[in-house]
N, C-alpha and C positions, 0 to 999 in steps of 0.2 A: 827042961827047954831053955836055951839061951835066947834071949832077944833084947834089942835096944828099945829105946823109946821110939814112938811112931814119927816124931819130928825132932831131928837133930840139927840145931841151929849152929852154924859155924862160928858165930861170935860168942856162943855160950859153952862150948865144948873145950875140953882140955887138949893141949898139944903134948905130945911125947917126944922127947929128944931121942933120935936114933943114934946120930953121931954129930960131929961138928958141922957138916955140910947139910944135914937133913933132919926134918922133924915130921911126925905123922899125926893125923887127927882121925879118929874112927867116926864115920858117918852114918853107919847103920848096920845091923847084922841080926841074924837068927842062926839056927843050927846049921843051915844049909848054904848061907851066903854071907859075905861081909863086904862092905865098901869103905875104902880108906883113902884120905887125902894125904899126899906126901909133898911137902914143900922143900925143894932143893935150893941150895946156893951154888953158884958156879964152881966146879971142882968137886962138889959132893959126890960121893960114891956110895952105891948100893952094892956092896961086895958080893962077888959070885957065890951062889947058893942054890940049893934045890929044896923042895918041900912036896908033901903029898898033895897039895891043893892045886886045882886048876886056877889059872890066874889070867885075867884080862886087864890091860892097862890102857888108859886114854890120856894123851898128852894134852892138857889144858893150855899150858904155855911153857915157853922155854925151848931149849934145844938139848937133846940127850943122845948118848951113844950107848946103845943096847947090845949085849951079847946074849944070844939064846942058843944054847947048844953050840954048834961050830960056827954059827952065823953072827956077824956084827954089822949093824946098820945105824946110821944117824936118823933120828926122828925128831919131828917138831910139831907145834900146836896143831891139833886136828887129827893127828895119827893115832893108830890103835895097834895094840900088840897082843898076842896070845901066847902063854907059856904052859905047855903040857905038864902034868904032874911029873915029879922027880927029874925034870930037865934042868941042867945048871944054867942059871941066867944071872946077869948083873948089869948094872947101869952106871954111867958116869954123866954128870950133869956138865954141859958145855956153856949154857946160858941159864941164869936163874929161871926156875920154872916150878910147875906144879903138875903132878900126875894123880889121876884117880885110878886106884887099884880095886879090882873086885876079885874075890876069892871064893872058891867052893871046894869043900865045905868051909865054915867059919875058921879063922886063924885063932884058935883058943889061946895060943901063945902071945897074942897081941892084947888079950883081955887081962 
């Protein structure tokens, strides 16, 4: 069984560089669920992709343009999103910001 520590403190956990405009920090997980913080710089892109996981995202700060399937919308702090498994989705950061992503099951490829 995979699982993280019970207390995952943001100031002690490693950040992982995704690309020039974004980095992520794993905030907690077990076999069934994972929470990840992603920090974006304006212009940062999460390229269109799909995966077997259900995903919910919460916009902590910033402004983002999300594509989910055939739909594209601009979202800002306080907004939430849901991405079904195997649906193509991507994001472009319009203003520096942070997303909290949750995945089910765990994204083993992030570990």
